[in-house]
Structure formats: structure tokens, C-alpha cells
N, C-alpha and C positions, 0 to 999 in steps of 0.2 A: 235780495238787496235791502239795505237799511233805509227805511223811509226817512230817517233823520237827515240823510244826505240830499233829500229832494230840494231843488231850488226852482221857484217858479220862473217862467220865461219873463225876462225883464231887460231893461237897457243895460244893466250891469252884466248880464249873461252875454248879450250881444257884443259889448265892448271886449269882454274876455275872449270871446270867439275870434274877434278880429286880431287879437294879439297872439293867440295860440295856434290858430289853424295853419297847417302846412300847405293847404291848398289855397286857391284864390279866395280870400275872405269875402269878396263880393258874391261869388258863386255860393259859398256856404250860407251867407245871409239870405240869398234868394231861395235856397232850398228850405231854410228855416221858415221863411214867410209863407211859402207854399204849404208846408206842413201845418202851420198855425191856422191857415184858412180851412183846413180839413178836420183837424183833431186838436184836442187840448193836450199839451205836452208838459212834462216835468223833466228837469235835468238833474242827474245824479252823477256820482262817481261809483262805478262798480268794478269789482275785481275781474279782470280778464288777463289771461296769460301771466298771472301772478303780479299784475301791476294795477294801480288805480287808474281807471280809464273814464274820461268824460262820456256820459251816455244820455241820450234822449229817449224817452219812452212815452207811450200813450197813457194818459191818466186813467181813462175808463175804456179798456178794450171791449168790454161787454156792450158798450154803446154802438160800436161798429157792427157787432153781430145783430143787435136789435134793429139797427137801421137796415141791414141786409134783409132781415126777415120781414120788416115792415114794408119795404119796397117790393117784396115778393120777387126778389131777383133769383134767377136760377143758380144752382150750385155751380160755381166756376172758380178755377184757380185765379182768374184775373180779378175777382172781387172777394176772394177768400179773406175774411176778417181775422182769422186766427193768428196771422203773423204778428199782430199787435200785442199779444200777450207775452209775458216773460215766462218762457218754458224752462223747467229744470233740466230737460234733456240737453239744451244748448250749453248749460253750465257743465253738465257731465262730459259732453264732448270736448269742451275747453280743457277740463282737467285731464281727459285721456290724451289729448294732443301733447300735454306737458310730459307724458311718459315716453313719448317718441323722440327720437333724435332726427329732427327734420333738417336736412341740409339747407343752408341758406339759398334762397331762390327756388326751392321746391315748388313745382307747379301744382296748384290745388284748385279744384272746382267745388263750389257749394251749391247744392240743389235746394230749392225752397228756402232760401236764405233768410227770409223775413227781415228783421231789423239788423241782421248781419253778425250776430255775436260769434258764431263758430268760425266764420271766415275771417273776421277781424282777429280772433285769437290766433289763427294760423299766420296771419300777416305780422302780428306783433312778435311771432317767433321766427320771423325772417322769410316766410314763404311768399311766393307771388300768387295771388289768389284772384279768382274770378267768382264773384258771388252772383247768383241768379235767383230770380223769382218771376212768377207770372203776374203778380199784383203790381200795378203802377204805383200805388201808394207805398207799398213795401219797398220798392226800388228807391223812391225818394228818401224814405227814412234811412235805408241802408247807406245811400250815398252821403247823407248827412253824418251818420254815426262813423263812417269810415274816413272822414275828412282828415284825421290825423295820421292815417296810413295810406293816403291816396296815391303815394308813389308805388305802393305794392298791391293795390286793390283796383280791380275793374268791376263794374256793376253792369249786368246785362239782363234784359228780359229773356226768359226762357220758359216756354210752355212744353211740358214733357210730351204732350201728344203731337207737337208740331216742332220738329227740330230743323226745319228748313233754314239754311243759312248758318247753322251752328255746326262747324266742321272740326272743331278742336277736340283733341282727346287728352286726358289727364291721367297721371299715374296715381293720384289720390283724389277721391271724390267724397265729399262730406254731405251729410244730411241729418238735421236734428228734428226729431218728432215729425217725420214725414210718412210714417207707416201706420198712422192711426186709423186710416180708412181702407179696408180691404178692397173696395171697388177701384182704388187707384193703383193697386199692384200691377195689373196688366198694362198700365200706361207707364208706370215708373220703371219696371224691369227692362223693357226695350230701350228706354232712355239711358239707363245705367250701362247697358251693353254698348251703346253708341258713343258715349262720352268717355269710356274707360280705356286707357291704354292696355295693351297686352301685358300681363303680369301685374296689373294695377290692383288696387284695393278700394272698395267702397266702405266707408265707415259711417254707420247709422246709429243714432242714439235714440232711446225711448225709455219711459219710466216703468217698464215691466207691466204694461197693459196686456190684457188677453189678446188684443190685436197684434201685439208684438210676437206672442207665441204663434199666432196664425201666420204672420209674415215669415218667421224662421222656417216653419214647415214648407210654406209656399215657395220661398225662394230656393230652397234646396231641390224641390221638385222641378223647378225651372232650370236646373243645371248649374247652380252655384254651390260652391263650398261656403258654409256659413259658420263661423266660430263666434263665440260671445264671451264677454267678461263684464264685470260689474264695477261701477265707480260709486263709492260712498261719498255723498256730499256733506255728510255729518250734520244734517239739518233735521234729524229725527224722522225722515220720510224714507220711502223705499229707495234702494240704490238704483242708479241709472244703468241700464243695460246698453252695451256697445256691441253692435253686430259688425263683424269684419268679414266682408263678402268678397270672394274672388271667384272668377270663372273656373270651373273644373278643368277646362282644356289647358289653362295656364297655371293652375295651382301646383305647387311643388309637393 
């Protein structure tokens, strides 16, 4: 994203929000105020689904990580600070979704949605999307960023290790940069099985880390068919790898 597009939180931004938001502007402002009490934000326009989209992001995501370490909090998805960073993998998944012909109203679930970029990309392309995360702060940020597509997006808390009360299944499941930690694979894989419809596909993006190589081998051993392709963001860095995972029992 271009730093020249950054606009500090201000009265002008809030007035603009009141005019543009498709959701209840009072609710959007309430979310904004909650976020501002927790983190410093900047507001930009970023390209999502081929369009310029108003976006809020954390100014210093490293500060959240430092705070987590300083407070000696145990590693937990509910306090995971990594959602606050802008990950290239989400951009890659956005670009990949643009190569698909998603029928209007396609039902899509995003796991580990963070600030919501991949799920919002799908919504802008006409899908009906449920974006999930285990982090309370990430859910607030996601709801705020999704305010312009609130008619097509729901945001729910979901802990991969505890799916009690989450009974829906989806034909398409998304995840951007959620396979960086091999210790989470045994938690993620049963979750994928439970939320995926028969003959559905899980689309996962990551920036060709060695942990991605490990995931590809691991998920195949767990009974999945896993194909991959590369998306070039043309930013001089490594291409983004997209895993397309289907259960072998249903794969054609």
C-alpha cells in the first residue's frame, strides 16, 4: 500500500465515514472509537478486488507484539497480535479470487480473517462471506473495515480448537497466512474438515515460507489433495503460493 494515501484519524475522516457507510454510521463510529482506545490507526485507500477501498490499519503492529511479550501472555489465538500486520498473502489471495468466476451469492468462510482483507475481497466480488477470527480486537477491526459491504459480510468469533455452536459448512473456505506455525496444523486440519461442504475447496495463501512446504506435505498425509499455484504481486518479492485443498474422498 502507498503510504502517501495515509490519512490520520480526524474529524474529517469521521464526517466522511458518516456519509459513506452503508451500515449504521453510529455503530461504525462506535467501532472506530473502540479501536482508537486500543491502537493507533491510519486510514488509507487500498486496492481490493480491483477497486480503491477505504481501509483502516494499525500504525505500529509491532507494538502489539511487544505488548504481548511484555505482559508475558501465553501464546493464544485470542491474543495473537499478528492479525494487525499487512500480509502480502492476503493480497495474493485477493488476486487469486479475481481469477475465479464466483457466482453471485457464493457462500464463503474465512478462517483467521484478521482485518478482513481476503473476505472483503470475496464480498466485493458478490459473495456472501462469514469472516472469523479468535482475536477480539481483530473482530472489531474486521467489522469496521467491512462496513461498506456489511450486507454481504458477517463477522464471528471462531476458535479452531473449539467449534461448539458453529454448525455451518461452506463450499469455499479461505485463509491467508495461517499455516506459518506447524504446531497449529493438528488444530487447523480438523477445523477445515468440519466447516467444509462435501466437494468444497479450501484456499490458503502464504509467501513460500519453508513452513508452507511443510504444510503441503503434512496436509497430503492427512488425507487431502493439495494443488498449488503462484500469484505474482509484481512488487519485486517472492510470489504468493495458493494451496487448493480438497478432501480425497470427494476430489474428482
